[in-house]
N, C-alpha and C positions, 0 to 999 in steps of 0.2 A: 504494500500500500504506500503510495506516494503521499508525503506529508502535505497538508494544505498550506498554501502560500498566504500569509497575512500581510496585507498592504495597509499599514497603520500610519496615521498622520496626527500631529498635534500642533497647535499654535499657542505660544505663550507670549504675553506682552508685559514689559517691565518699564517702570518710570526711570530707569537708569540708562546711562550712555551705553552704546554698543560696546565700547572698549571695556567698561566695567563688567558687563555680562560675559564677554569673551574671556576676560582674565580669570573668571571663576570656572566656566564650563570647559575651557581648553587648557587648564592648568596641567602641566605634565605630571604633577604628583597625583592626579586623578582623585582628588579629595572629595568626590561626590558624597561619600557617607557623612561628611560634615554638615551637609545641608539637605540631603534627600532622605526623608523618613522611610525606613524599611530597606535601606540600601547599606550593604556592608562589603568590605573587601573579602573576596573568597580566598585569595592567596596574595602573596606579595607581588608587586608590579614586576613585569618582565621587561627588561630593557636591553635592546641590542647593543653590542659593544661598538666602538668606533663611531659614536654619535657626536654631533656637533654640540655647541654650547647654547645655541639659541632655543627659545621656547618651542618654536616650530619643529626644529630638528629633534629635540627631546620628545615632543609629542609623537612625531612620526616613528620614533624608535621604541615606543612604549606599547605594551599590551596590558590592559587592566582586565582582571576577571572579577566581576561584582556579583553579589547575590542580591536579588530583589524579592522581597516578601510580598506576594500578591494578596489582595483582600479576600480571595477565596481559600486561603490557607496554605497554598503551595509556595515553594521558593524556586525561583529560576536562577541559575548560574549562567551569566552571559559574559563572554569576553569581547572587548572592544580593541580593535587595532586600527588607528587612523592610517589611511592610505593617501589622502590629499588634505592639506591644510592651507587655507588661504586666509591668513590673519588680517583683520579680526572679523571675517565674514562667514567662512564656511569650513566645515570638517566633514569629510566623507570617510566612512570606516567600514571594515569588515566585522561582522558579528559571528561569534562561535559559541560553543557550549550547548546549552539547552535550546537556543535559538540560533540558526545559521542563516546568514544572508548579508545584506548591506543596509547601511543607515546613512543618513545625511542630516546635518544640522546647519541651517542658514540663518544668520543674523542680518537684520536690516533696520534702518532707522527711518521710518516714514516721517512725513512732515510734522507729525504730532509731537516730536521731541522724545518719544519713547523708543524702546527697542523691541522689535518683534523677533521671536525665535520660532522658526518653523522646523519641525522634526518629522522626518520620514523614515519609516521602517519597512523593509521588504524581507521578511524572514519566514522560515519554516521551522516548526518544532523538530528537535532531533530525538527527544525521548519518546519511547514507545507509547506510554500512556496518553500523552497529548496527541500524538498522531492518531491513535485509535479512537479517541474521544472527539477529535475535531469535527467530524461530520455532524454531531449533535451538540457539541459543547462550544462551537466557534463563537456564538453570541456571548456566552459566559466568559470565554477567554478575552474577547474584544472588550467587554465591560471591565474585566479585571485590569487589562492594559490601560484603559482610560482612567480608572481610579488610581492606578499606580502613577501615571503621568500627572494627574491632578495633584497628588501628594508631592511629586517632584517640583512642579510649578510653584506650589505654595511654599515649600521649603526653600527654594531658590529666592523667591520674592522676599521672604523673611530674612534670609542670610544677607542678601544685598542691602536691605534696609539697615541691618545691624552694621554692615561695613560702612555705609554712608554716614551713619550716626557717629562713627569713630573718627571721622575726618574733621 
């Protein structure tokens, strides 16, 4: 049985500058657990040797494996390896682990003075139970993804507000 392809999108808007949002989401230390509720590092970061010193080069050399606790009670372990970094605008990455495929995050600054973050996922589950349940559970998995993303958006908004208050 071929696993179902999930084509998932989210759009987040922040009152912060594009650079402020970029500095948090594209930090080579992948400190997402600092702001994303239900997200933890599954294992230490993997970093290719012979990397440059710039943030872009470090990000491109890094693979992070993160655990995400879904609202339905299961945990997904997903690895992220950036393949294209266009600072401070776009990151394209390969996903592995429990979800395999590609993702893309694009930041833009519309005329409103805010920063919009558009997130695209094209992934297939790799674990057998999700593959078998997808024909009937796809709506529940999509709901769980949306709830997880909402927690990430709220966490990032609160984190950015705390960072702005420290300035």
